[in-house]
C-alpha positions as CSV (number, residue, x, y, z in Angstrom):
1,M,114.6,108.4,63.1
2,N,113.7,104.7,63.8
3,P,115.2,104.0,67.2
4,V,116.2,100.3,67.9
5,V,116.4,100.9,71.6
6,A,114.2,103.3,73.7
7,C,115.1,104.2,77.3
8,A,112.4,105.7,79.5
9,G,112.1,107.2,82.9
10,E,114.2,109.6,85.0
11,I,116.7,112.0,83.6
12,L,118.5,114.4,85.9
13,V,121.7,116.2,86.7
14,D,124.3,114.4,88.8
15,L,126.3,116.7,91.1
16,I,129.5,114.9,91.9
17,P,132.2,116.2,94.3
18,T,135.8,116.2,93.1
19,E,137.0,114.8,96.3
20,V,136.1,112.0,98.7
21,G,134.1,112.5,101.9
22,E,131.2,114.4,103.5
23,Y,130.2,117.7,102.1
24,R,132.0,120.8,103.5
25,D,132.1,124.5,102.9
26,G,133.9,125.3,99.7
27,M,133.9,121.7,98.3
28,L,134.1,121.7,94.5
29,I,131.3,119.9,92.7
30,E,131.1,118.9,89.0
31,V,127.8,119.0,87.0
32,H,127.3,115.8,85.0
33,F,124.6,114.2,82.9
34,G,122.6,111.6,84.8
35,G,119.5,109.4,85.3
36,A,119.9,105.6,84.8
37,P,117.8,105.0,81.7
38,A,119.2,108.2,80.1
39,N,122.7,107.0,80.8
40,V,121.9,103.7,79.1
41,A,120.6,105.6,76.0
42,I,124.0,107.3,75.8
43,G,125.9,104.0,76.1
44,V,123.8,102.4,73.5
45,S,124.2,105.2,71.0
46,R,128.0,105.3,71.6
47,L,128.1,101.7,70.6
48,G,126.5,102.5,67.3
49,V,122.9,101.4,67.9
50,P,120.1,104.0,67.2
51,A,118.6,105.0,70.6
52,A,115.9,107.3,71.9
53,F,115.0,108.7,75.3
54,I,111.4,109.1,76.6
55,G,111.3,111.4,79.6
56,A,110.6,114.9,80.8
57,V,112.9,117.7,81.7
58,G,112.3,121.1,83.2
59,D,112.2,124.5,81.4
60,D,115.5,125.5,83.0
61,P,119.3,125.6,82.2
62,F,119.7,122.0,83.6
63,G,116.9,120.7,81.4
64,R,118.4,122.4,78.3
65,M,121.8,121.0,79.1
66,L,120.5,117.4,79.3
67,V,118.6,117.6,76.0
68,E,121.5,119.1,74.2
69,Y,123.9,116.5,75.6
70,L,121.6,113.7,74.3
71,R,121.3,115.4,70.9
72,R,125.1,115.7,70.6
73,E,125.4,112.0,71.4
74,G,123.0,111.1,68.6
75,V,120.1,110.0,70.9
76,Y,116.7,110.9,69.5
77,T,115.1,113.7,71.6
78,G,111.8,114.1,69.9
79,W,110.0,112.2,72.7
80,I,111.1,114.5,75.5
81,P,108.4,117.0,76.7
82,I,109.4,120.2,78.6
83,K,107.5,120.6,81.9
84,R,106.9,123.7,84.0
85,A,108.9,122.3,86.9
86,R,112.6,122.2,87.8
87,T,114.8,119.4,86.5
88,S,115.6,116.7,89.0
89,L,119.0,116.7,90.8
90,A,121.0,113.8,92.3
91,F,123.7,114.8,94.8
92,V,126.5,112.2,95.0
93,I,128.6,111.6,98.1
94,S,131.9,110.2,96.9
95,K,133.4,107.3,99.0
96,P,136.8,105.6,98.9
97,G,137.5,103.3,96.0
98,G,135.2,105.2,93.7
99,E,132.0,104.1,95.5
100,R,129.2,106.6,96.2
101,E,125.9,107.3,97.9
102,F,123.1,109.5,96.6
103,F,120.4,111.9,97.9
104,F,117.9,113.5,95.6
105,Y,116.0,116.7,94.8
106,R,113.1,114.9,93.4
107,P,109.8,113.4,94.8
108,P,109.1,112.7,97.6
109,W,111.3,115.7,98.6
110,A,110.4,118.1,95.8
111,T,108.2,118.1,92.7
112,T,110.4,117.9,89.7
113,A,110.0,117.4,85.9
114,D,110.9,113.8,85.3
115,T,108.1,112.5,87.4
116,L,105.5,114.5,85.4
117,L,105.8,112.4,82.3
118,S,102.2,111.3,81.5
119,E,100.6,108.8,79.1
120,G,99.6,111.8,76.9
121,D,103.2,112.7,76.3
122,V,104.0,109.4,74.6
123,D,103.8,108.6,70.8
124,W,102.4,105.1,71.4
125,E,102.3,104.0,67.8
126,A,106.0,104.9,67.3
127,V,107.0,103.1,70.6
128,K,105.5,99.9,69.3
129,R,108.3,99.7,66.7
130,V,111.3,99.7,69.0
131,R,113.1,96.4,69.5
132,V,114.2,97.0,73.1
133,L,112.8,99.2,75.9
134,H,114.9,99.9,78.9
135,V,113.5,101.4,82.2
136,S,114.6,101.9,85.8
137,G,113.0,101.3,89.1
138,V,113.4,104.9,90.2
139,A,110.6,105.7,87.7
140,L,108.2,103.5,89.7
141,S,108.5,105.5,92.9
142,H,106.1,108.3,91.9
143,P,103.1,108.9,89.6
144,P,102.3,109.8,86.8
145,L,105.8,108.7,85.6
146,R,105.2,105.3,87.3
147,D,102.0,104.6,85.4
148,T,103.5,105.8,82.1
149,V,106.5,103.5,82.4
150,V,104.4,100.5,83.3
151,K,102.2,101.1,80.2
152,L,105.4,101.4,78.1
153,M,106.5,98.1,79.3
154,E,103.1,96.5,78.6
155,V,102.9,98.1,75.1
156,V,106.4,97.2,73.9
157,G,106.3,93.7,75.3
158,G,102.8,93.2,73.8
159,S,104.2,94.4,70.4
160,G,106.9,91.7,70.4
161,G,109.7,93.9,71.7
162,L,112.1,93.1,74.6
163,V,111.8,94.9,77.9
164,S,114.9,95.5,80.0
165,F,114.5,96.5,83.7
166,D,117.0,97.7,86.2
167,P,115.6,98.2,89.7
168,N,118.2,100.8,90.5
169,F,117.0,100.8,94.1
170,R,117.7,104.1,95.9
171,A,116.1,104.1,99.4
172,D,116.0,108.0,99.4
173,V,113.3,108.1,96.6
174,W,111.2,105.5,98.4
175,L,111.5,107.2,101.9
176,G,113.1,104.0,103.0
177,D,109.9,102.0,102.4
178,V,111.4,98.8,101.1
179,E,108.1,96.9,101.1
180,R,106.5,99.5,98.8
181,A,109.5,99.3,96.5
182,R,109.3,95.5,96.4
183,R,105.6,95.6,95.5
184,E,106.1,98.1,92.7
185,M,109.1,96.3,91.3
186,L,107.4,92.9,91.3
187,Q,105.1,94.0,88.5
188,A,108.0,95.3,86.6
189,F,109.9,92.0,87.0
190,E,106.9,90.2,85.6
191,L,106.7,92.4,82.5
192,S,110.5,92.2,81.7
193,S,112.5,90.1,79.3
194,L,115.8,91.1,81.0
195,V,116.4,92.1,84.6
196,T,119.8,93.5,85.4
197,L,120.6,94.5,89.0
198,G,123.5,95.0,91.4
199,R,124.6,92.7,94.2
200,D,123.6,95.3,96.8
201,E,120.0,95.1,95.6
202,L,119.5,91.4,96.1
203,E,118.9,91.5,99.9
204,P,116.5,94.4,100.1
205,L,114.5,93.5,97.0
206,L,114.6,89.7,97.0
207,G,115.7,88.7,100.6
208,V,118.6,86.7,99.3
209,S,122.4,87.3,99.1
210,G,123.5,84.7,96.6
211,F,123.5,85.8,93.0
212,R,122.6,82.4,91.6
213,E,119.7,82.0,94.0
214,A,118.5,85.5,93.1
215,A,118.6,84.8,89.4
216,S,116.7,81.5,89.8
217,R,114.1,83.2,91.9
218,L,113.5,86.0,89.4
219,L,113.4,83.6,86.4
220,S,110.6,81.7,88.2
221,L,108.4,84.8,88.4
222,S,107.3,85.1,84.8
223,P,107.4,83.3,81.4
224,S,108.4,86.5,79.7
225,L,111.6,86.8,81.7
226,K,114.5,85.4,79.6
227,Y,117.6,86.8,81.3
228,V,118.7,87.8,84.7
229,A,122.0,89.6,85.1
230,V,123.7,90.3,88.4
231,R,126.5,92.9,88.4
232,L,129.1,92.0,91.0
233,G,131.2,95.1,91.0
234,G,134.9,94.3,91.2
235,E,134.1,90.6,90.9
236,G,132.6,90.8,87.5
237,A,129.1,89.8,86.4
238,Y,126.8,86.7,86.2
239,V,123.9,86.1,83.8
240,A,121.4,83.2,83.8
241,T,118.8,82.5,81.2
242,S,115.4,80.8,81.1
243,R,116.9,78.2,78.8
244,G,119.3,77.0,81.6
245,E,122.4,78.8,80.3
246,E,124.7,80.8,82.6
247,A,127.8,82.8,82.3
248,Y,130.1,84.3,84.9
249,V,133.0,86.6,83.7
250,E,135.5,88.3,86.1
251,A,135.9,92.0,86.1
252,F,138.7,93.9,84.3
253,R,141.3,95.5,86.7
254,V,141.4,99.2,86.1
255,P,142.2,102.3,88.2
256,V,138.8,103.3,89.6
257,V,137.9,107.0,89.7
258,D,134.1,106.9,90.0
259,T,131.6,104.0,89.8
260,T,128.6,106.3,89.1
261,G,126.9,104.9,86.0
262,A,128.9,101.7,85.8
263,G,125.8,99.6,86.0
264,D,124.2,101.6,83.3
265,A,127.3,101.2,81.1
266,W,127.2,97.5,81.6
267,T,123.5,97.3,80.8
268,A,123.8,99.4,77.6
269,A,126.6,97.0,76.4
270,F,124.6,93.9,77.2
271,I,121.6,95.2,75.4
272,V,123.6,96.1,72.3
273,F,125.8,93.0,72.1
274,H,123.3,90.3,73.2
275,L,119.7,91.5,72.8
276,V,120.3,93.5,69.6
277,E,123.3,91.8,67.9
278,G,122.7,88.3,69.2
279,R,126.3,87.6,70.3
280,G,127.0,84.6,72.5
281,L,126.2,85.0,76.2
282,K,129.7,84.8,77.6
283,D,131.2,87.2,74.9
284,S,128.3,89.6,75.7
285,V,129.1,89.6,79.4
286,L,132.8,90.0,78.8
287,L,132.1,93.0,76.5
288,A,129.7,94.5,79.0
289,N,132.3,94.1,81.8
290,A,134.8,95.9,79.6
291,V,132.5,98.8,78.9
292,A,131.7,99.1,82.7
293,A,135.4,99.1,83.6
294,M,136.2,101.8,81.1
295,K,133.4,104.0,82.5
296,C,134.9,103.7,86.0
297,M,138.1,105.3,84.9
298,R,136.5,108.7,84.6
299,R,134.2,110.8,86.8
300,G,130.6,111.1,85.8
301,A,128.0,108.6,84.7
302,T,128.6,108.8,81.0
303,S,132.0,110.5,80.5
304,G,133.9,107.2,80.4
305,M,131.4,105.2,78.3
306,P,133.3,104.1,75.2
307,R,132.6,104.1,71.5
308,R,133.4,100.9,69.6
309,G,136.8,101.9,68.5
310,E,137.8,102.8,72.1
311,L,136.4,99.5,73.3
312,A,138.4,97.5,70.7
313,E,141.5,99.3,71.7
314,F,140.9,98.5,75.4
315,L,140.5,94.9,74.6
316,R,143.5,94.7,72.3
317,A,145.7,96.2,75.0
318,R,144.7,93.2,77.2
319,G,145.4,90.6,74.5
320,L,141.7,90.1,73.6
321,A,140.8,90.0,69.9
322,V,137.0,90.3,70.0
323,P,135.6,91.5,66.6
324,L,133.5,94.6,67.0
């Protein structure tokens, strides 16, 4: 297999309640595939672009479930080592309107498999051939995964590939140390071609609330940074480029069940349609918004991510004839 897109970092199980509110005795919880870069790999593959995942799982039922799910979705799993540790878990607290919060069974709270990915686990010559690498900021919170992911960014970028980075800021994995998170992510911003982040990350990571100001600030950090995308939830998304282009597209209105993974769905689509296929900026944002909206209609980070035919049907039903 020759993956076009490789996604690296955390892979874990999302445990998502079937009802809104705090945990209580007897609450029903669903087991779902999770981990931001792993979700992106699924989204990319469903849109027809060869994808691979680089990351570690535990030698346990959850780890086997995650690898089998990737394999069934056509994601290359040959770069996934099995570690003698438990697979990471993310517990979701469901909020009204499909929103959610997270707490983790993962470092710093427990030693788990995904953070044990080391440089010796990576096929560095093969990695140099991918066109796009996508990583998440959660991976930067703990070594040796942090150092491996940073080297992946350096190697792919140095080989002429594009590097996509989503800070995916989760205070729980940083013990609330926002300053440390900022320091680690600054290096990642500087190594990236694309940074894609949510509106709720602007203030803690950049100290600004305006999405245009945030994009401008990030684009000034590094000559390698070509695109900054700010996902605005129910308001849509905004992308600015180093060439001075910008695009803002409103969100699609859909019945929201669960927003878990919506940002990953958006990022997967933008990578496919703009970075890989080279479609126009505004069309790429519109398609990414559509993919994210479709994900929100089902519970779980990847369960609602569409394939091309499903995406085309969604657009046609809204009077949009975008060739796919």
